[in-house]
N, C-alpha and C positions, 0 to 999 in steps of 0.2 A: 052690161059691162062695156066700157070703152078702154082701149089700151093706149098707152103712151110708151113708145119705145125710145130709149135714150142711150147715150154714151157720153162719157166725160173723158177728156185727156187731162192728166194731172201729173204732178211731180210728188213723189213720196220718198221719205227717207227713214221710215220706221217710226217716226214720231209725228210728222206733219204730212197731211194729204192736201196739196195745194192745187186749186182749180187752174187749169190752163184754158180749156174750152169745153163747151157743152153743145150737143146736138140732140134735138128731140123731134119725133114725128108722131102725130096722132092719127088714129084710125079715120078721122074725118078729113084727112089730107093736109092739115096745117103742119108747118115745120118751123123750128126755131134753131138758130145757130148764133152763138155768142162766144167771144174770146175775152177773157179777163184782161183788163189793163193793169192788174195789180200783182201778177205772179212774179217770182224772182227770175228775171230774164237771164242774168249771168249763170245762175244755178242750172237752168234748163240748157243753156249753151254748153256748159261744162259736162253735162251728162251725155255720154256718147249715144245711147239709145234714143233719148228724147231729142237730141240735136238732129239725128238722122231721120227719125220717123215722125216727130211732131213739129219741132221748130221749123223744119223745112217746108211745112205746109201752111204756115201762118203768114199773114201779110207782113213783110219785113222791109225795113228801110236799109238798103245795103250801104256800106261804107259811111255810117252815120257820122255827121259833122266832119266829113271829108277824111276820116281815118280809115284807111284801107283795112278790110278784114273785121271791122267793128260794125256789126249789124244790131239793129234793135227792132222791136215790135213797132209797127206803124200805128201809133196811137190815134191817128186821124181816120183810120179805116172805119167804115160804118159798122162792122161786126165787132169791133173792139169797144168794150164797155166796162165801167166800174162794177165791182161785185154787187153793190146794193141795187144797181139798175138791173143786173142779170137776175138777182133774186126776185125782183118784182115781175120781170118778164116771165120767168119760169113759173112762178106762182100763178100768174094770170093764164099762162098756157095750160097748165094742169087743170085748173078750176074750170076753164072753158070746155074741157072734155066731158064735164058732167059730174054728177055726184057719185057715180059708181066707176071710178077710174082705177085702172091697174097700171103700175109702172113695171116695165120689163127692160132688162139689161143682160148683156152677156158677160159672165164672170163679174157680176154686179155688186159684190160686197163693198169694195172700195168706192165704186161709183155712188152707191147710196149714201155712204158716210160723207163723201165730198159734196154731194147734193144737199144733204141735210145741213152741212156746215155753212151753206149760203145764209142761213138764218141764225146761226150760232149753235148752241147745243141741241141735241136731238129733241128735247122737250119743247124747244122753241119753234118746231115746225108749224107753219101757219095752217089754219083750217083749210081742208081740201087737199092737202099734200099727204099722200099715204106714208105710213110709218115704216113700210118695207117695200122692197123691190122683188118681183118675181125674177128668177134667174133662168135664162135659156139653158145653161149647162145642166142645171138641176132637172129641168123638164126633160131634156134629152136623156139624161141618165134614168129618170123615172120610166121613160118609154123604151129603154134598152137600146138607145141609139148612140153610137160612138161619135166622137168629135169629127173624125174623118168622113163620116157619112152625112154630115150636115151640108147644106148648100154653101158653096164657096163664094166669097166676096170677089167681085169682078175688078175692083180697083178702089182707090181712095182710102185704103186702110190707115187708121190712126188719124183720120179727119173725123171729128166727132159727129158731124152731120151724116157723112157717108156711112160711118159705122152704125149710127142709129137707123138709117134706112135699111141697112143689111140686117140688123137685129129684127126689124119688122118682118122682113122676108123670111128669116129663119123661124121666128115665132109663129107666123102663119103656116109655114111648112110643117112645123111640129104639131100645130093644132089639127091640121088635116090628117097627119099620121095617127093622132090620138082618136079622132073620129072614126077612122078606118078600123081601128082595133075594137071599137065598141059596137060597130055596125054588124 
């Protein structure tokens, strides 16, 4: 089994889960980070939590077109890509992990839906992309470990790649706890 830990930053309104960015780390050391060029930037800027925690970490062009206070995503930044390109990169990243890959995320229900939507409806998932994501919170609860007992993230929260790296740390920590209980 090979694990791919991931995190997505997204905007959701109860009907739509819209990709902002994705970070993935594989057990073999590979990493992937991409920002969608297609999300609704004004909606993200209007959302107080997303503006403070997510928008502030993206590559931004300040005072776009000379208008003070009007910022936009830097579409020329190398991490910013169209969704179709992100879908190809993510597929290739997951498949390169091997035939027995597990996806892991923290509070991963919406992350998995948003991930699957890169290819359309759930039944359109390409070969090699798992139909479900293992959840760090579920594993912690199974082991009787509370949220506040898990390793804390040192920084970069709500940057998808930093969060994916932290997810790997927590998943590995939980795996060690599970092994200790069976020893």
